[in-house]
Backbone as CSV, one residue per row, in Angstrom:
resi,resn,N_x,N_y,N_z,CA_x,CA_y,CA_z,C_x,C_y,C_z
1,MET,0.879,-1.600,-0.191,0.270,-0.082,0.235,0.833,1.217,-0.116
2,ASP,0.479,2.287,-0.542,1.104,3.474,-0.694,1.390,4.190,0.265
3,ALA,2.500,4.467,0.718,2.315,5.542,2.078,0.964,6.861,1.796
4,ALA,0.984,7.238,0.468,-0.062,8.491,0.651,-1.495,8.081,0.515
5,SER,-1.529,7.102,0.563,-3.181,6.682,0.741,-3.820,6.808,1.936
6,PRO,-2.960,6.512,3.191,-4.137,7.810,4.389,-4.324,8.461,3.980
7,PHE,-3.363,9.600,3.462,-3.563,11.066,3.664,-4.808,11.039,2.468
8,LEU,-4.962,10.146,1.157,-6.072,10.457,0.414,-7.439,9.902,1.303
9,GLU,-7.473,8.733,1.923,-8.583,8.599,2.402,-8.666,9.945,3.418
10,GLN,-7.974,10.632,4.486,-8.414,11.353,5.527,-8.854,12.777,4.728
11,ALA,-8.166,13.062,3.523,-8.582,14.051,2.753,-9.800,14.044,2.150
12,ASN,-10.554,12.622,1.874,-11.841,12.776,1.430,-12.557,12.736,2.480
13,ARG,-12.501,11.959,3.826,-13.300,12.147,4.946,-13.357,13.735,4.980
14,TYR,-12.607,14.146,5.084,-12.386,15.967,5.152,-13.610,16.539,4.593
15,ILE,-13.282,16.431,2.990,-14.073,17.176,2.420,-15.558,16.450,2.440
16,ALA,-15.495,15.676,2.618,-17.076,14.772,2.810,-17.487,15.903,4.111
17,GLU,-17.063,15.620,5.265,-17.830,15.952,6.060,-17.575,17.672,5.795
18,MET,-16.910,18.291,5.298,-17.095,19.897,4.955,-18.380,20.325,4.185
19,LYS,-18.458,18.906,3.167,-19.695,19.343,2.342,-20.942,19.118,2.979
20,ALA,-21.015,18.342,3.808,-22.340,18.197,5.027,-22.289,19.612,6.047
21,ASP,-21.300,19.901,6.527,-20.899,21.167,7.367,-21.793,22.427,6.387
22,ILE,-21.156,22.295,5.280,-22.031,23.883,4.276,-23.500,23.546,4.244
23,ALA,-23.830,21.942,3.765,-25.046,21.768,3.734,-25.880,22.112,5.001
24,ARG,-25.503,21.930,6.156,-26.378,22.261,7.189,-26.277,23.807,7.521
25,GLU,-25.015,24.515,7.006,-25.200,25.725,7.084,-26.058,26.555,6.367
26,ARG,-25.943,26.084,4.834,-26.927,26.881,4.256,-28.566,26.271,4.845
27,VAL,-28.764,25.464,5.392,-29.970,25.322,5.854,-30.429,26.607,7.303
28,ILE,-29.253,26.885,7.887,-29.354,27.680,8.736,-29.859,28.928,8.275
29,LEU,-28.806,29.129,7.195,-29.081,30.439,6.702,-30.727,30.888,6.276
30,GLU,-31.319,29.714,5.414,-32.180,29.755,5.025,-33.398,30.013,6.194
31,HIS,-33.095,29.360,7.192,-33.898,29.689,8.339,-33.652,30.942,8.769
32,ALA,-32.709,31.344,9.294,-32.434,32.525,9.500,-33.280,33.692,8.517
33,LEU,-33.217,33.568,7.677,-33.600,34.338,6.059,-35.371,34.490,6.700
34,ASP,-35.514,33.421,6.743,-36.931,33.177,6.924,-37.502,33.927,8.383
35,ALA,-36.786,34.023,9.407,-37.453,34.178,10.102,-37.203,35.883,10.529
36,GLY,-36.110,36.758,9.476,-35.973,37.621,9.530,-34.658,38.173,10.212
37,HIS,-33.890,37.382,10.748,-32.755,37.037,11.677,-31.604,38.115,10.951
38,PRO,-30.937,38.968,11.509,-29.449,39.127,10.864,-28.455,37.806,9.936
39,LEU,-28.108,37.850,9.237,-27.434,36.875,8.525,-25.630,36.895,8.189
40,GLU,-25.344,38.258,9.026,-24.068,38.162,8.920,-22.897,37.115,9.708
41,VAL,-23.568,35.904,10.887,-22.804,35.646,11.095,-22.775,34.576,10.559
42,ALA,-23.977,33.869,10.506,-24.386,32.698,9.322,-23.305,32.612,7.901
43,GLU,-23.619,33.826,7.330,-23.471,33.982,6.069,-21.436,33.996,6.393
44,SER,-20.644,34.307,7.375,-19.169,34.244,7.596,-19.149,33.248,7.823
45,MET,-20.020,32.274,8.419,-19.496,30.801,8.750,-19.604,29.693,7.615
46,LEU,-20.381,30.027,6.550,-20.392,29.698,5.575,-19.499,30.044,4.509
47,HIS,-19.091,31.290,4.575,-17.755,31.260,3.732,-16.721,31.388,4.185
48,ALA,-16.517,30.929,5.846,-15.324,30.258,5.910,-15.056,28.699,5.659
49,LEU,-16.175,27.939,5.620,-16.260,26.759,5.582,-16.298,26.186,3.936
50,GLU,-16.461,27.382,3.266,-16.323,27.081,2.060,-14.805,27.629,1.543
51,GLY,-14.127,28.122,2.541,-12.732,28.329,2.165,-12.169,27.041,2.519
52,ALA,-12.285,26.571,3.890,-11.739,25.057,4.268,-11.889,23.917,3.173
53,LEU,-13.102,23.901,2.806,-13.393,23.065,1.672,-12.386,23.370,0.432
54,ARG,-12.235,24.442,-0.185,-11.367,24.657,-1.327,-9.654,24.039,-0.394
55,VAL,-9.751,24.466,0.749,-7.901,24.167,1.173,-8.001,22.430,1.437
56,PHE,-8.989,21.622,1.852,-8.849,20.358,1.719,-8.850,19.787,0.097
57,GLU,-9.491,20.420,-0.787,-9.827,19.766,-1.680,-8.256,20.281,-2.879
58,LYS,-7.803,21.262,-2.252,-6.267,21.482,-2.801,-4.880,20.272,-2.378
59,HIS,-5.335,19.989,-1.177,-4.593,19.227,-0.669,-4.683,17.744,-0.963
60,ARG,-6.069,17.464,-1.041,-6.483,16.272,-1.761,-5.654,15.948,-3.371
61,GLN,-5.703,17.168,-4.261,-4.839,17.386,-5.443,-3.481,16.933,-5.115
62,LEU,-3.033,17.555,-3.990,-1.419,17.306,-3.973,-1.250,16.100,-3.583
63,VAL,-2.054,15.338,-2.825,-2.287,13.737,-2.894,-2.193,13.080,-3.837
64,LEU,-3.164,13.373,-4.620,-3.592,12.680,-5.779,-2.043,12.815,-6.808
65,ASP,-1.644,14.197,-6.957,-0.250,14.243,-7.909,0.775,13.332,-7.201
66,ARG,0.604,13.865,-6.198,2.082,12.513,-5.277,1.982,10.900,-5.716
67,LEU,0.731,10.375,-5.867,0.313,9.397,-6.188,0.755,8.832,-7.625
68,LYS,0.320,9.711,-8.553,0.486,9.522,-9.495,1.910,9.322,-9.827
69,ARG,2.978,10.485,-9.277,4.320,10.639,-9.640,5.172,9.721,-8.774
70,ARG,4.517,8.241,-7.933,5.226,8.009,-7.709,5.761,6.429,-8.271
71,PRO,4.964,5.742,-9.217,5.629,4.212,-10.091,6.604,4.898,-10.632
72,SER,6.570,6.368,-11.471,7.983,6.775,-12.104,9.079,6.697,-11.450
73,GLU,9.132,6.851,-10.317,10.208,7.653,-9.332,10.830,6.509,-9.000
């Protein structure tokens, strides 16, 4: 088994968790909007989660690139 594989599994897990968190935050945002509550905090959290998702996706790509290079090294 390649040493990078556990990192890929972990990145995939984090990405799935982030996507679930983003979906939950969107529901919170919708409820806040429907109830007439200020959206600043919920929007800020959503943007933070989306930023974290992008970071994890970049990390996963780095791991994938490393796995692709391995056989030729």
